[in-house]
N, C-alpha and C positions, 0 to 999 in steps of 0.2 A: 514625560511622554511615555505612553504605553502603546507600542506598535504591535499589533497582532498580525502574524503572518497568515496569508491565505492558505487554505489546505491545498495539498497537491491534487491535481486532477485525477479522476478515475483512470483515465488512459495511462497516465504516468505510473500510478500504483500497479496497474495490470502489467505494464512492461517490466517493472521490478520483480514482481512475483513470477512472471513468465521466465525471466532470466534465471531464476533459481530453479524452477521446475524443469524447463526444457534444456537449458544449457548445462544443467547439473553443476552450477558454479557455487562457490562458497558465499556466505553472507558477506564476508569481508570484501571479496572481490566485487560483488554486485554493488555494495555500498560505495566503494571507490569509483566504480564505473559510472554510477548515476549521481554522484556527489551528495549523498545523503549519509546519515549515521547508521551504524550497524544495528543499533537498537530499533530504529525505524523499520529497517528491512525485516528484522526478526518479528516485529509487531505485525507487519503486513502478512507475512507467511503464516503466523499463528492465527490471525484473524480470518484469513481465507480458509484455513483448515477447520477452525472451530465454528465459524459463523457462515461460511460459504459465500462470502462477498467481501468486497473491499471498500464499500461505502463508509463514509465517516460523518458522524453527526448529522444524519439526515433523518427527518421524521419517518416513522414507520409507514405512514400513509403514502409517502412518496416512494419509499423503498419497495412497497408492494406493487406499485405501478411500474417500477423499473424492471421487475422480473416478469 
């Protein structure tokens, strides 16, 4: 059996990044607070900084309509 997890919601991703940016908290503390891995938190922070969004695996046509 191959069970694929659903991606985290955009709202949840934004809360994680906001906790890093606004609360000036460490990646480790935010990961523990939200029950996710440190690598995931770092990935989100890097993605937001480099790509300007937190959308994941969404076609560019949909992404254009989001903004």
